[in-house]
SEMARMI-647836 format. One record per residue (C-alpha): residue in three letters; x, y, z. Coordinates in Angstrom, 2 decimals. Layout:
N
@rest->ALA&X->X&Y->Y&Z->Z $
...
# end
This chain:
430
@rest->UNK&X->-81.45&Y->56.62&Z->14.72 $
@rest->UNK&X->-83.43&Y->57.91&Z->11.82 $
@rest->UNK&X->-82.97&Y->61.59&Z->11.04 $
@rest->UNK&X->-85.84&Y->63.74&Z->9.88 $
@rest->UNK&X->-85.32&Y->67.05&Z->8.12 $
@rest->UNK&X->-87.53&Y->69.16&Z->5.89 $
@rest->UNK&X->-85.18&Y->68.74&Z->2.92 $
@rest->UNK&X->-85.11&Y->64.99&Z->3.39 $
@rest->UNK&X->-88.90&Y->64.94&Z->3.47 $
@rest->UNK&X->-89.03&Y->66.70&Z->0.10 $
@rest->UNK&X->-86.58&Y->64.20&Z->-1.38 $
@rest->UNK&X->-88.60&Y->61.28&Z->-0.07 $
@rest->UNK&X->-91.81&Y->62.81&Z->-1.45 $
@rest->UNK&X->-90.49&Y->62.83&Z->-5.01 $
@rest->UNK&X->-88.04&Y->59.94&Z->-5.07 $
@rest->UNK&X->-89.71&Y->57.45&Z->-2.79 $
@rest->UNK&X->-93.42&Y->58.04&Z->-3.26 $
@rest->UNK&X->-93.95&Y->59.63&Z->-6.66 $
@rest->UNK&X->-91.55&Y->57.62&Z->-8.82 $
@rest->UNK&X->-94.33&Y->55.88&Z->-10.77 $
@rest->UNK&X->-97.42&Y->57.34&Z->-12.38 $
@rest->UNK&X->-99.56&Y->56.24&Z->-9.48 $
@rest->UNK&X->-98.81&Y->53.57&Z->-6.90 $
@rest->UNK&X->-101.43&Y->51.34&Z->-8.55 $
@rest->UNK&X->-99.15&Y->50.52&Z->-11.48 $
@rest->UNK&X->-96.54&Y->49.02&Z->-9.18 $
@rest->UNK&X->-99.22&Y->46.94&Z->-7.51 $
@rest->UNK&X->-100.48&Y->45.69&Z->-10.88 $
@rest->UNK&X->-96.96&Y->44.71&Z->-11.94 $
@rest->UNK&X->-96.34&Y->42.89&Z->-8.65 $
@rest->UNK&X->-99.68&Y->41.07&Z->-8.78 $
@rest->UNK&X->-99.06&Y->40.05&Z->-12.40 $
@rest->UNK&X->-95.63&Y->38.66&Z->-11.51 $
@rest->UNK&X->-97.08&Y->36.66&Z->-8.59 $
@rest->UNK&X->-99.88&Y->35.21&Z->-10.75 $
@rest->UNK&X->-97.39&Y->34.20&Z->-13.43 $
@rest->UNK&X->-95.20&Y->32.56&Z->-10.77 $
@rest->UNK&X->-98.15&Y->30.52&Z->-9.48 $
@rest->UNK&X->-99.04&Y->29.47&Z->-13.04 $
@rest->UNK&X->-95.42&Y->28.41&Z->-13.58 $
@rest->UNK&X->-95.49&Y->26.22&Z->-10.46 $
@rest->UNK&X->-98.83&Y->24.64&Z->-11.40 $
@rest->UNK&X->-97.60&Y->23.79&Z->-14.90 $
@rest->UNK&X->-94.25&Y->22.43&Z->-13.69 $
@rest->UNK&X->-96.04&Y->20.31&Z->-11.08 $
@rest->UNK&X->-98.25&Y->18.85&Z->-13.79 $
@rest->UNK&X->-95.24&Y->18.27&Z->-16.10 $
@rest->UNK&X->-93.28&Y->16.47&Z->-13.38 $
@rest->UNK&X->-96.08&Y->14.40&Z->-11.82 $
@rest->UNK&X->-98.82&Y->14.28&Z->-14.45 $
@rest->UNK&X->-101.21&Y->15.54&Z->-11.76 $
@rest->UNK&X->-102.97&Y->18.82&Z->-11.04 $
@rest->UNK&X->-103.06&Y->20.58&Z->-7.68 $
@rest->UNK&X->-105.24&Y->18.12&Z->-5.73 $
@rest->UNK&X->-103.18&Y->14.97&Z->-6.24 $
@rest->UNK&X->-99.61&Y->16.30&Z->-6.08 $
@rest->UNK&X->-97.15&Y->14.77&Z->-3.55 $
@rest->UNK&X->-96.35&Y->16.63&Z->-0.33 $
@rest->UNK&X->-92.80&Y->17.48&Z->-1.52 $
@rest->UNK&X->-94.30&Y->19.62&Z->-4.31 $
@rest->UNK&X->-96.64&Y->21.38&Z->-1.89 $
@rest->UNK&X->-93.81&Y->22.18&Z->0.54 $
@rest->UNK&X->-91.52&Y->23.39&Z->-2.26 $
@rest->UNK&X->-94.31&Y->25.47&Z->-3.78 $
@rest->UNK&X->-95.23&Y->27.01&Z->-0.43 $
@rest->UNK&X->-91.69&Y->28.17&Z->0.32 $
@rest->UNK&X->-91.20&Y->29.43&Z->-3.24 $
@rest->UNK&X->-94.46&Y->31.41&Z->-3.08 $
@rest->UNK&X->-93.58&Y->32.95&Z->0.28 $
@rest->UNK&X->-90.03&Y->33.75&Z->-0.83 $
@rest->UNK&X->-91.20&Y->35.21&Z->-4.14 $
@rest->UNK&X->-93.83&Y->37.36&Z->-2.40 $
@rest->UNK&X->-91.28&Y->38.67&Z->0.10 $
@rest->UNK&X->-88.89&Y->39.42&Z->-2.77 $
@rest->UNK&X->-91.58&Y->41.38&Z->-4.62 $
@rest->UNK&X->-92.38&Y->43.36&Z->-1.49 $
@rest->UNK&X->-88.69&Y->44.05&Z->-0.83 $
@rest->UNK&X->-88.10&Y->45.19&Z->-4.41 $
@rest->UNK&X->-91.16&Y->47.45&Z->-4.26 $
@rest->UNK&X->-89.79&Y->49.05&Z->-1.11 $
@rest->UNK&X->-86.27&Y->49.31&Z->-2.50 $
@rest->UNK&X->-87.58&Y->50.92&Z->-5.69 $
@rest->UNK&X->-88.61&Y->53.94&Z->-3.63 $
@rest->UNK&X->-84.96&Y->54.57&Z->-2.84 $
@rest->UNK&X->-83.07&Y->53.16&Z->-5.80 $
@rest->UNK&X->-85.38&Y->53.13&Z->-8.82 $
@rest->UNK&X->-82.55&Y->54.03&Z->-11.17 $
@rest->UNK&X->-80.64&Y->50.84&Z->-10.18 $
@rest->UNK&X->-83.68&Y->48.60&Z->-9.78 $
@rest->UNK&X->-82.50&Y->45.68&Z->-11.93 $
@rest->UNK&X->-79.23&Y->45.53&Z->-10.01 $
@rest->UNK&X->-81.15&Y->44.73&Z->-6.82 $
@rest->UNK&X->-82.93&Y->41.61&Z->-8.11 $
@rest->UNK&X->-80.17&Y->38.99&Z->-7.88 $
@rest->UNK&X->-78.95&Y->39.82&Z->-4.34 $
@rest->UNK&X->-82.53&Y->40.11&Z->-3.03 $
@rest->UNK&X->-83.68&Y->36.81&Z->-4.55 $
@rest->UNK&X->-80.44&Y->35.00&Z->-3.64 $
@rest->UNK&X->-80.60&Y->36.13&Z->-0.01 $
@rest->UNK&X->-84.25&Y->35.18&Z->0.45 $
@rest->UNK&X->-83.68&Y->31.85&Z->-1.34 $
@rest->UNK&X->-80.81&Y->30.96&Z->1.00 $
@rest->UNK&X->-82.92&Y->31.82&Z->4.04 $
@rest->UNK&X->-85.79&Y->29.69&Z->2.70 $
@rest->UNK&X->-83.51&Y->26.71&Z->2.07 $
@rest->UNK&X->-81.99&Y->26.99&Z->5.55 $
@rest->UNK&X->-85.50&Y->27.01&Z->7.03 $
@rest->UNK&X->-86.52&Y->23.91&Z->5.08 $
@rest->UNK&X->-83.34&Y->22.09&Z->6.11 $
@rest->UNK&X->-83.67&Y->23.24&Z->9.71 $
@rest->UNK&X->-87.27&Y->22.03&Z->9.89 $
@rest->UNK&X->-86.26&Y->18.75&Z->8.16 $
@rest->UNK&X->-88.93&Y->19.17&Z->5.50 $
@rest->UNK&X->-88.96&Y->17.01&Z->2.38 $
@rest->UNK&X->-88.85&Y->18.93&Z->-0.90 $
@rest->UNK&X->-88.54&Y->18.36&Z->-4.64 $
@rest->UNK&X->-85.12&Y->19.44&Z->-5.94 $
@rest->UNK&X->-86.16&Y->19.43&Z->-9.61 $
@rest->UNK&X->-89.31&Y->21.45&Z->-8.86 $
@rest->UNK&X->-87.27&Y->23.97&Z->-6.87 $
@rest->UNK&X->-84.62&Y->24.39&Z->-9.58 $
@rest->UNK&X->-87.19&Y->24.88&Z->-12.36 $
@rest->UNK&X->-89.29&Y->27.39&Z->-10.46 $
@rest->UNK&X->-86.33&Y->29.17&Z->-8.83 $
@rest->UNK&X->-85.15&Y->29.95&Z->-12.35 $
@rest->UNK&X->-88.65&Y->31.02&Z->-13.40 $
@rest->UNK&X->-88.92&Y->33.25&Z->-10.34 $
@rest->UNK&X->-85.59&Y->34.91&Z->-11.10 $
@rest->UNK&X->-86.63&Y->35.62&Z->-14.70 $
@rest->UNK&X->-89.96&Y->37.06&Z->-13.52 $
@rest->UNK&X->-88.24&Y->39.23&Z->-10.91 $
@rest->UNK&X->-85.78&Y->40.54&Z->-13.52 $
@rest->UNK&X->-88.71&Y->41.40&Z->-15.79 $
@rest->UNK&X->-90.48&Y->43.06&Z->-12.86 $
@rest->UNK&X->-87.38&Y->45.12&Z->-12.05 $
@rest->UNK&X->-87.02&Y->46.14&Z->-15.69 $
@rest->UNK&X->-90.64&Y->47.27&Z->-15.89 $
@rest->UNK&X->-90.36&Y->49.22&Z->-12.64 $
@rest->UNK&X->-87.28&Y->50.96&Z->-13.96 $
@rest->UNK&X->-88.80&Y->51.66&Z->-17.37 $
@rest->UNK&X->-91.96&Y->53.24&Z->-16.00 $
@rest->UNK&X->-90.26&Y->55.03&Z->-13.10 $
@rest->UNK&X->-89.00&Y->58.10&Z->-14.92 $
@rest->UNK&X->-88.74&Y->61.33&Z->-12.95 $
@rest->UNK&X->-89.92&Y->64.36&Z->-14.93 $
@rest->UNK&X->-88.08&Y->67.34&Z->-13.49 $
@rest->UNK&X->-88.43&Y->70.98&Z->-14.46 $
@rest->UNK&X->-85.03&Y->72.64&Z->-14.16 $
@rest->UNK&X->-84.81&Y->76.42&Z->-13.95 $
@rest->UNK&X->-82.36&Y->78.11&Z->-16.28 $
@rest->UNK&X->-78.78&Y->78.25&Z->-14.95 $
@rest->UNK&X->-78.79&Y->74.91&Z->-13.11 $
@rest->UNK&X->-76.59&Y->72.10&Z->-14.40 $
@rest->UNK&X->-77.56&Y->68.57&Z->-13.41 $
@rest->UNK&X->-75.75&Y->65.33&Z->-14.32 $
@rest->UNK&X->-77.30&Y->63.23&Z->-17.05 $
@rest->UNK&X->-80.25&Y->61.27&Z->-15.69 $
@rest->UNK&X->-80.02&Y->58.53&Z->-18.30 $
@rest->UNK&X->-83.24&Y->56.53&Z->-18.51 $
@rest->UNK&X->-84.35&Y->57.39&Z->-14.99 $
@rest->UNK&X->-85.00&Y->61.12&Z->-15.40 $
@rest->UNK&X->-86.27&Y->63.55&Z->-18.01 $
@rest->UNK&X->-85.28&Y->67.19&Z->-17.50 $
@rest->UNK&X->-87.22&Y->70.13&Z->-18.90 $
@rest->UNK&X->-85.48&Y->73.51&Z->-19.07 $
@rest->UNK&X->-87.66&Y->76.36&Z->-17.75 $
@rest->UNK&X->-86.90&Y->80.03&Z->-18.50 $
@rest->UNK&X->-88.48&Y->83.07&Z->-16.81 $
@rest->UNK&X->-91.85&Y->83.96&Z->-18.29 $
@rest->UNK&X->-92.36&Y->80.61&Z->-19.99 $
@rest->UNK&X->-95.42&Y->78.44&Z->-19.47 $
@rest->UNK&X->-94.82&Y->75.60&Z->-17.05 $
@rest->UNK&X->-94.63&Y->72.25&Z->-18.92 $
@rest->UNK&X->-97.05&Y->69.76&Z->-17.39 $
@rest->UNK&X->-97.16&Y->67.24&Z->-15.95 $
@rest->UNK&X->-94.00&Y->67.43&Z->-13.82 $
@rest->UNK&X->-92.99&Y->65.56&Z->-10.68 $
@rest->UNK&X->-90.87&Y->68.39&Z->-9.31 $
@rest->UNK&X->-89.15&Y->71.64&Z->-10.20 $
@rest->UNK&X->-85.50&Y->72.22&Z->-9.28 $
@rest->UNK&X->-84.39&Y->75.73&Z->-8.33 $
@rest->UNK&X->-81.61&Y->77.45&Z->-6.43 $
@rest->UNK&X->-82.52&Y->79.24&Z->-3.17 $
@rest->UNK&X->-81.79&Y->82.54&Z->-4.94 $
@rest->UNK&X->-84.22&Y->81.71&Z->-7.76 $
@rest->UNK&X->-86.92&Y->80.90&Z->-5.22 $
@rest->UNK&X->-86.71&Y->84.52&Z->-4.02 $
@rest->UNK&X->-86.40&Y->86.06&Z->-7.50 $
@rest->UNK&X->-89.43&Y->88.16&Z->-8.52 $
@rest->UNK&X->-89.04&Y->86.91&Z->-12.12 $
@rest->UNK&X->-90.20&Y->83.47&Z->-10.97 $
@rest->UNK&X->-93.24&Y->84.60&Z->-8.93 $
@rest->UNK&X->-95.72&Y->83.55&Z->-11.64 $
@rest->UNK&X->-93.97&Y->80.22&Z->-12.07 $
@rest->UNK&X->-94.01&Y->79.53&Z->-8.32 $
@rest->UNK&X->-97.73&Y->80.34&Z->-8.27 $
@rest->UNK&X->-98.39&Y->77.83&Z->-11.06 $
@rest->UNK&X->-96.48&Y->75.17&Z->-9.15 $
@rest->UNK&X->-98.46&Y->75.82&Z->-5.98 $
@rest->UNK&X->-101.74&Y->75.57&Z->-7.90 $
@rest->UNK&X->-100.69&Y->72.28&Z->-9.51 $
@rest->UNK&X->-99.26&Y->70.80&Z->-6.27 $
@rest->UNK&X->-95.75&Y->70.46&Z->-7.73 $
@rest->UNK&X->-92.95&Y->70.51&Z->-5.13 $
@rest->UNK&X->-90.04&Y->72.93&Z->-5.53 $
@rest->UNK&X->-86.75&Y->71.30&Z->-4.58 $
@rest->UNK&X->-83.51&Y->73.18&Z->-3.83 $
@rest->UNK&X->-80.88&Y->72.19&Z->-6.38 $
@rest->UNK&X->-78.43&Y->70.84&Z->-3.78 $
@rest->UNK&X->-81.15&Y->68.62&Z->-2.27 $
@rest->UNK&X->-82.02&Y->67.27&Z->-5.72 $
@rest->UNK&X->-78.33&Y->66.59&Z->-6.35 $
@rest->UNK&X->-78.18&Y->64.65&Z->-3.08 $
@rest->UNK&X->-81.08&Y->62.49&Z->-4.21 $
@rest->UNK&X->-79.56&Y->61.56&Z->-7.57 $
@rest->UNK&X->-75.94&Y->61.14&Z->-6.40 $
@rest->UNK&X->-76.37&Y->59.70&Z->-2.90 $
@rest->UNK&X->-73.91&Y->62.28&Z->-1.54 $
@rest->UNK&X->-74.13&Y->65.45&Z->0.50 $
@rest->UNK&X->-72.56&Y->68.59&Z->-0.94 $
@rest->UNK&X->-70.00&Y->69.39&Z->1.75 $
@rest->UNK&X->-69.43&Y->72.87&Z->0.33 $
@rest->UNK&X->-73.09&Y->73.70&Z->0.99 $
@rest->UNK&X->-73.35&Y->71.88&Z->4.32 $
@rest->UNK&X->-72.40&Y->73.45&Z->7.63 $
@rest->UNK&X->-72.30&Y->72.28&Z->11.23 $
@rest->UNK&X->-75.60&Y->73.98&Z->12.06 $
@rest->UNK&X->-77.37&Y->71.86&Z->9.43 $
@rest->UNK&X->-75.95&Y->68.62&Z->10.81 $
@rest->UNK&X->-76.76&Y->69.58&Z->14.40 $
@rest->UNK&X->-80.47&Y->69.79&Z->13.53 $
@rest->UNK&X->-80.61&Y->66.03&Z->13.08 $
@rest->UNK&X->-83.15&Y->64.43&Z->15.42 $
@rest->UNK&X->-82.68&Y->60.74&Z->16.31 $
@rest->UNK&X->-85.56&Y->58.29&Z->16.13 $
@rest->UNK&X->-85.21&Y->55.91&Z->19.07 $
@rest->UNK&X->-87.42&Y->53.16&Z->17.67 $
@rest->UNK&X->-85.12&Y->52.74&Z->14.67 $
@rest->UNK&X->-82.06&Y->52.63&Z->16.94 $
@rest->UNK&X->-83.66&Y->49.81&Z->18.95 $
@rest->UNK&X->-84.67&Y->47.85&Z->15.85 $
@rest->UNK&X->-81.23&Y->48.23&Z->14.33 $
@rest->UNK&X->-79.51&Y->47.09&Z->17.53 $
@rest->UNK&X->-81.75&Y->44.02&Z->17.75 $
@rest->UNK&X->-81.02&Y->43.29&Z->14.09 $
@rest->UNK&X->-77.28&Y->43.68&Z->14.72 $
@rest->UNK&X->-77.39&Y->41.20&Z->17.60 $
@rest->UNK&X->-79.40&Y->38.67&Z->15.57 $
@rest->UNK&X->-77.24&Y->38.92&Z->12.44 $
@rest->UNK&X->-73.95&Y->38.86&Z->14.37 $
@rest->UNK&X->-75.05&Y->35.83&Z->16.40 $
@rest->UNK&X->-76.19&Y->33.90&Z->13.33 $
@rest->UNK&X->-73.08&Y->34.95&Z->11.42 $
@rest->UNK&X->-70.73&Y->33.76&Z->14.14 $
@rest->UNK&X->-72.43&Y->30.37&Z->14.34 $
@rest->UNK&X->-72.77&Y->29.79&Z->10.58 $
@rest->UNK&X->-69.37&Y->31.19&Z->9.62 $
@rest->UNK&X->-67.34&Y->29.75&Z->12.50 $
@rest->UNK&X->-65.91&Y->26.93&Z->10.28 $
@rest->UNK&X->-64.77&Y->29.54&Z->7.74 $
@rest->UNK&X->-63.20&Y->31.66&Z->10.48 $
@rest->UNK&X->-61.37&Y->28.67&Z->11.97 $
@rest->UNK&X->-60.07&Y->27.73&Z->8.53 $
@rest->UNK&X->-58.83&Y->31.26&Z->7.83 $
@rest->UNK&X->-57.22&Y->31.40&Z->11.28 $
@rest->UNK&X->-55.21&Y->28.26&Z->10.49 $
@rest->UNK&X->-54.26&Y->29.35&Z->6.96 $
@rest->UNK&X->-53.01&Y->32.74&Z->8.15 $
@rest->UNK&X->-50.88&Y->31.10&Z->10.82 $
@rest->UNK&X->-49.38&Y->28.75&Z->8.23 $
@rest->UNK&X->-48.69&Y->31.49&Z->5.68 $
@rest->UNK&X->-46.83&Y->34.03&Z->7.80 $
@rest->UNK&X->-45.59&Y->34.44&Z->11.40 $
@rest->UNK&X->-47.61&Y->36.49&Z->13.86 $
@rest->UNK&X->-51.05&Y->36.52&Z->15.44 $
@rest->UNK&X->-53.73&Y->35.70&Z->12.82 $
@rest->UNK&X->-56.06&Y->38.18&Z->14.54 $
@rest->UNK&X->-55.19&Y->41.82&Z->13.96 $
@rest->UNK&X->-56.11&Y->43.91&Z->17.01 $
@rest->UNK&X->-56.20&Y->47.69&Z->16.77 $
@rest->UNK&X->-57.75&Y->50.72&Z->18.44 $
@rest->UNK&X->-60.27&Y->52.54&Z->16.25 $
@rest->UNK&X->-62.50&Y->55.58&Z->16.79 $
@rest->UNK&X->-66.17&Y->54.73&Z->17.31 $
@rest->UNK&X->-69.46&Y->56.41&Z->18.21 $
@rest->UNK&X->-69.02&Y->59.58&Z->20.22 $
@rest->UNK&X->-65.36&Y->59.84&Z->19.25 $
@rest->UNK&X->-64.26&Y->57.26&Z->21.83 $
@rest->UNK&X->-61.82&Y->54.48&Z->21.01 $
@rest->UNK&X->-62.61&Y->50.77&Z->20.99 $
@rest->UNK&X->-60.67&Y->47.60&Z->20.18 $
@rest->UNK&X->-61.44&Y->46.30&Z->16.69 $
@rest->UNK&X->-60.65&Y->42.79&Z->15.45 $
@rest->UNK&X->-59.79&Y->41.66&Z->11.92 $
@rest->UNK&X->-58.02&Y->38.77&Z->10.30 $
@rest->UNK&X->-54.46&Y->39.87&Z->9.62 $
@rest->UNK&X->-54.09&Y->40.47&Z->5.88 $
@rest->UNK&X->-50.62&Y->42.06&Z->6.03 $
@rest->UNK&X->-47.26&Y->41.01&Z->7.36 $
@rest->UNK&X->-46.97&Y->41.32&Z->11.15 $
@rest->UNK&X->-44.65&Y->44.35&Z->10.91 $
@rest->UNK&X->-46.88&Y->46.26&Z->8.47 $
@rest->UNK&X->-47.39&Y->49.29&Z->10.70 $
@rest->UNK&X->-43.97&Y->49.48&Z->12.26 $
@rest->UNK&X->-43.57&Y->53.00&Z->10.85 $
@rest->UNK&X->-47.00&Y->54.16&Z->12.03 $
@rest->UNK&X->-50.53&Y->54.21&Z->10.64 $
@rest->UNK&X->-51.01&Y->54.74&Z->6.92 $
@rest->UNK&X->-53.53&Y->53.86&Z->4.23 $
@rest->UNK&X->-53.13&Y->50.71&Z->2.17 $
@rest->UNK&X->-52.13&Y->51.42&Z->-1.42 $
@rest->UNK&X->-52.76&Y->49.61&Z->-4.68 $
@rest->UNK&X->-50.47&Y->46.53&Z->-4.93 $
@rest->UNK&X->-49.23&Y->47.21&Z->-1.38 $
@rest->UNK&X->-46.28&Y->44.86&Z->-0.74 $
@rest->UNK&X->-47.27&Y->44.56&Z->2.93 $
@rest->UNK&X->-50.35&Y->42.51&Z->1.94 $
@rest->UNK&X->-49.91&Y->38.75&Z->1.95 $
@rest->UNK&X->-51.21&Y->36.48&Z->-0.83 $
@rest->UNK&X->-54.01&Y->35.14&Z->1.37 $
@rest->UNK&X->-54.57&Y->38.67&Z->2.65 $
@rest->UNK&X->-55.23&Y->39.93&Z->-0.87 $
@rest->UNK&X->-57.96&Y->37.32&Z->-1.32 $
@rest->UNK&X->-59.50&Y->38.11&Z->2.07 $
@rest->UNK&X->-59.50&Y->41.85&Z->1.41 $
@rest->UNK&X->-61.10&Y->41.41&Z->-2.00 $
@rest->UNK&X->-63.88&Y->39.20&Z->-0.60 $
@rest->UNK&X->-64.09&Y->41.13&Z->2.72 $
@rest->UNK&X->-63.44&Y->37.91&Z->4.66 $
@rest->UNK&X->-60.85&Y->39.75&Z->6.77 $
@rest->UNK&X->-63.74&Y->41.64&Z->8.38 $
@rest->UNK&X->-65.45&Y->38.53&Z->9.83 $
@rest->UNK&X->-64.01&Y->38.89&Z->13.38 $
@rest->UNK&X->-65.81&Y->42.23&Z->13.58 $
@rest->UNK&X->-69.01&Y->40.25&Z->14.11 $
@rest->UNK&X->-67.80&Y->40.01&Z->17.72 $
@rest->UNK&X->-67.48&Y->43.82&Z->17.79 $
@rest->UNK&X->-71.08&Y->44.07&Z->16.58 $
@rest->UNK&X->-72.25&Y->41.62&Z->19.23 $
@rest->UNK&X->-70.43&Y->43.62&Z->21.91 $
@rest->UNK&X->-72.06&Y->46.87&Z->20.74 $
@rest->UNK&X->-68.94&Y->48.79&Z->19.70 $
@rest->UNK&X->-69.88&Y->48.43&Z->16.02 $
@rest->UNK&X->-72.95&Y->47.93&Z->13.86 $
@rest->UNK&X->-73.42&Y->45.79&Z->10.78 $
@rest->UNK&X->-73.89&Y->48.99&Z->8.73 $
@rest->UNK&X->-72.32&Y->52.38&Z->9.32 $
@rest->UNK&X->-69.24&Y->54.50&Z->8.49 $
@rest->UNK&X->-66.00&Y->52.52&Z->8.57 $
@rest->UNK&X->-63.91&Y->53.18&Z->11.71 $
@rest->UNK&X->-60.42&Y->54.66&Z->11.38 $
@rest->UNK&X->-57.37&Y->54.92&Z->13.64 $
@rest->UNK&X->-57.18&Y->57.95&Z->15.92 $
@rest->UNK&X->-54.01&Y->59.27&Z->14.30 $
@rest->UNK&X->-55.68&Y->59.24&Z->10.89 $
@rest->UNK&X->-58.90&Y->60.69&Z->12.33 $
@rest->UNK&X->-57.00&Y->63.61&Z->13.86 $
@rest->UNK&X->-55.21&Y->64.35&Z->10.58 $
@rest->UNK&X->-58.39&Y->64.07&Z->8.51 $
@rest->UNK&X->-60.43&Y->66.17&Z->10.97 $
@rest->UNK&X->-57.82&Y->68.92&Z->10.69 $
@rest->UNK&X->-58.09&Y->68.87&Z->6.89 $
@rest->UNK&X->-61.87&Y->68.27&Z->6.66 $
@rest->UNK&X->-63.84&Y->70.29&Z->9.27 $
@rest->UNK&X->-67.02&Y->68.16&Z->9.14 $
@rest->UNK&X->-65.17&Y->64.85&Z->9.43 $
@rest->UNK&X->-65.98&Y->64.18&Z->13.10 $
@rest->UNK&X->-69.74&Y->64.23&Z->12.41 $
@rest->UNK&X->-69.45&Y->60.67&Z->11.08 $
@rest->UNK&X->-68.93&Y->59.58&Z->14.72 $
@rest->UNK&X->-72.51&Y->60.44&Z->15.63 $
@rest->UNK&X->-73.46&Y->56.78&Z->15.03 $
@rest->UNK&X->-71.72&Y->53.43&Z->15.51 $
@rest->UNK&X->-69.19&Y->52.48&Z->12.84 $
@rest->UNK&X->-70.09&Y->49.53&Z->10.65 $
@rest->UNK&X->-68.62&Y->46.48&Z->8.96 $
@rest->UNK&X->-70.02&Y->47.82&Z->5.69 $
@rest->UNK&X->-71.53&Y->51.16&Z->4.78 $
@rest->UNK&X->-72.92&Y->53.48&Z->2.11 $
@rest->UNK&X->-69.49&Y->54.88&Z->1.27 $
@rest->UNK&X->-68.00&Y->51.39&Z->0.90 $
@rest->UNK&X->-70.60&Y->50.21&Z->-1.62 $
@rest->UNK&X->-70.73&Y->53.49&Z->-3.55 $
@rest->UNK&X->-67.11&Y->54.64&Z->-3.57 $
@rest->UNK&X->-64.78&Y->51.95&Z->-2.27 $
@rest->UNK&X->-61.43&Y->52.49&Z->-0.58 $
@rest->UNK&X->-60.23&Y->56.01&Z->0.27 $
@rest->UNK&X->-56.47&Y->56.54&Z->0.65 $
@rest->UNK&X->-55.97&Y->60.32&Z->0.74 $
@rest->UNK&X->-57.68&Y->63.54&Z->1.83 $
@rest->UNK&X->-59.42&Y->64.10&Z->-1.51 $
@rest->UNK&X->-60.98&Y->60.63&Z->-1.69 $
@rest->UNK&X->-61.80&Y->60.78&Z->2.04 $
@rest->UNK&X->-63.66&Y->64.03&Z->1.39 $
@rest->UNK&X->-65.83&Y->62.15&Z->-1.13 $
@rest->UNK&X->-66.20&Y->59.26&Z->1.31 $
@rest->UNK&X->-67.41&Y->61.68&Z->4.00 $
@rest->UNK&X->-70.07&Y->63.05&Z->1.63 $
@rest->UNK&X->-71.48&Y->59.50&Z->1.34 $
@rest->UNK&X->-71.23&Y->58.88&Z->5.10 $
@rest->UNK&X->-73.11&Y->62.08&Z->5.92 $
@rest->UNK&X->-75.77&Y->61.28&Z->3.33 $
@rest->UNK&X->-76.31&Y->57.94&Z->5.08 $
@rest->UNK&X->-76.47&Y->59.58&Z->8.50 $
@rest->UNK&X->-78.96&Y->62.16&Z->7.24 $
@rest->UNK&X->-81.21&Y->59.53&Z->5.64 $
@rest->UNK&X->-80.94&Y->56.62&Z->8.07 $
@rest->UNK&X->-83.76&Y->54.10&Z->7.72 $
@rest->UNK&X->-84.26&Y->50.35&Z->7.60 $
@rest->UNK&X->-84.77&Y->50.47&Z->3.83 $
@rest->UNK&X->-81.50&Y->52.36&Z->3.41 $
@rest->UNK&X->-79.82&Y->49.58&Z->5.40 $
@rest->UNK&X->-81.42&Y->46.94&Z->3.15 $
@rest->UNK&X->-80.10&Y->48.73&Z->0.06 $
@rest->UNK&X->-76.59&Y->48.74&Z->1.55 $
@rest->UNK&X->-76.87&Y->45.09&Z->2.57 $
@rest->UNK&X->-77.79&Y->43.98&Z->-0.95 $
@rest->UNK&X->-75.17&Y->46.23&Z->-2.53 $
@rest->UNK&X->-72.60&Y->44.71&Z->-0.16 $
@rest->UNK&X->-73.35&Y->41.25&Z->-1.54 $
@rest->UNK&X->-72.59&Y->42.58&Z->-5.02 $
@rest->UNK&X->-69.42&Y->44.22&Z->-3.71 $
@rest->UNK&X->-68.21&Y->40.94&Z->-2.21 $
@rest->UNK&X->-68.81&Y->39.13&Z->-5.51 $
@rest->UNK&X->-67.09&Y->41.77&Z->-7.68 $
@rest->UNK&X->-64.36&Y->42.85&Z->-5.22 $
@rest->UNK&X->-65.31&Y->46.51&Z->-5.81 $
@rest->UNK&X->-63.20&Y->49.02&Z->-3.87 $
@rest->UNK&X->-60.82&Y->46.54&Z->-2.25 $
@rest->UNK&X->-57.14&Y->47.27&Z->-1.59 $
# end
């Protein structure tokens, strides 16, 4: 499902389409990076073989072809991602390039193609440097210029946003990408002239809470009610594409990672008594329960006293379990849940019914996260990490609802690449 709302459309207009001074600059930067990559491959081919393009061996051609395709796809992906996450653009480069490189190598190996290792290493490094430079330039020239009406406090935008304070009766500073105002200010007669200027100059006026959503990636639960969430309209085509993607990724993951899963199964059995697979009922889409599978990372009697959150340095966690939780390897059996349709690769994390009932009683909007399938990873996991009490769960819910409100394939790609970084750093694990 993709959800369309008027507020979301405004956010997308400013943050996903108008983040550079004209879309042409992004195209110029991308084209320049691609030309430099081709020049790098031509020069390295000449340095390695002493030949120009016509007389190079087939291994160089094959390597160059896959590098060019992978580099072009990476540029396109980064361009698309920049519309959502311009302010973290450089952080996206390594996971994007690494993922596409691995896929390219698997394709070459699967097709049994001959390639030049030295050529690949030299130009893979060159491509990474060019992509980092491209990401830096996108970030540098993607500064949002926001007019902020007096009385509104926004968090520091760092290098990604320049704020201009606007007082009643003052001349509108131009050019601006957007003006941020409270709903009350939009109806205030003191701002009539200012609103007229904005209309003449085609500058969008964004409610302050919507602008805050865009720069924090969270919904303001204090300014969100059930009627707002019930206006969400699902987009069936996205649901179908996501389900097909889930099936493909889960199937490939099970096949490729089966040796790792078998190894972990054996190590868990050797380390501590009990079933290596942890089986538990969790709440899924629609509020119904399903059986979720994980590798057991705690002692077998961990929940003898009932369900409770894991804490920092929890003595119920085994030594191997601590490693699995930090690297998220304990979640691998959930690929079977994804294949069965009870979970998705990306979505809110599922919780036990007892915890859901307690949290729903404390947080009225909590059950809205069950409008979609739960996921192995999600926006809250990569942005916040582990939640172990009502206060942190309230923050987690604000991320989950933001994801539900702004569902799209590009949002899923952002989460996927952020998840790779999370696995490497161990962010948010308990």
